[in-house]
C-alpha positions as CSV (number, residue, x, y, z in Angstrom):
1,X,2.3,4.2,-46.5
2,X,0.0,6.7,-48.3
3,X,-1.7,8.8,-45.7
4,X,-3.5,11.1,-48.2
5,X,-6.9,9.5,-47.7
6,X,-6.7,9.9,-43.9
7,X,-5.5,13.5,-44.3
8,X,-8.3,14.4,-46.6
9,X,-10.9,12.7,-44.4
10,X,-9.6,14.6,-41.3
11,X,-9.7,17.9,-43.2
12,X,-13.2,17.2,-44.4
13,X,-14.3,16.6,-40.8
14,X,-12.7,19.8,-39.6
15,X,-14.3,21.9,-42.2
16,X,-17.8,20.3,-42.5
17,X,-18.4,18.9,-39.0
18,X,-16.6,21.6,-36.9
19,X,-19.6,22.0,-34.6
20,X,-19.2,18.4,-33.3
21,X,-15.4,18.0,-33.6
22,X,-13.6,16.7,-30.5
23,X,-11.0,19.3,-29.5
24,X,-8.9,16.7,-27.7
25,X,-8.7,14.6,-30.8
26,X,-7.6,17.5,-32.9
27,X,-5.0,18.5,-30.3
28,X,-3.8,14.9,-30.2
29,X,-3.3,14.8,-33.9
30,X,-1.4,18.1,-33.8
31,X,0.9,16.8,-31.1
32,X,1.4,13.3,-32.3
33,X,1.0,13.3,-36.1
34,X,1.9,16.7,-37.4
35,X,5.6,16.5,-36.8
36,X,5.9,13.3,-38.9
37,X,3.7,14.8,-41.6
38,X,5.8,18.0,-41.7
39,X,9.0,15.9,-42.0
40,X,7.5,13.9,-44.9
41,X,6.3,17.1,-46.6
42,X,9.8,18.7,-46.3
43,X,11.4,15.5,-47.7
44,X,9.0,15.6,-50.7
45,X,9.8,19.2,-51.3
46,X,13.5,18.5,-51.1
47,X,13.1,15.6,-53.6
48,X,11.2,17.8,-56.0
49,X,13.8,20.6,-55.8
50,X,16.5,18.0,-56.5
51,X,14.7,16.9,-59.6
52,X,14.4,20.4,-61.0
53,X,18.0,21.3,-60.5
């Protein structure tokens, strides 16, 4: 599933609405979603490196 729109939206809220951002929400995303995103990013980088070898 393509999560790019959600990631972009979250980033926009963090940078443009930082005064009203919910700290618990951000911490929850870090704890619950960041590990999976990191895994996906590492896999994509691995795939790209494999293509260029």
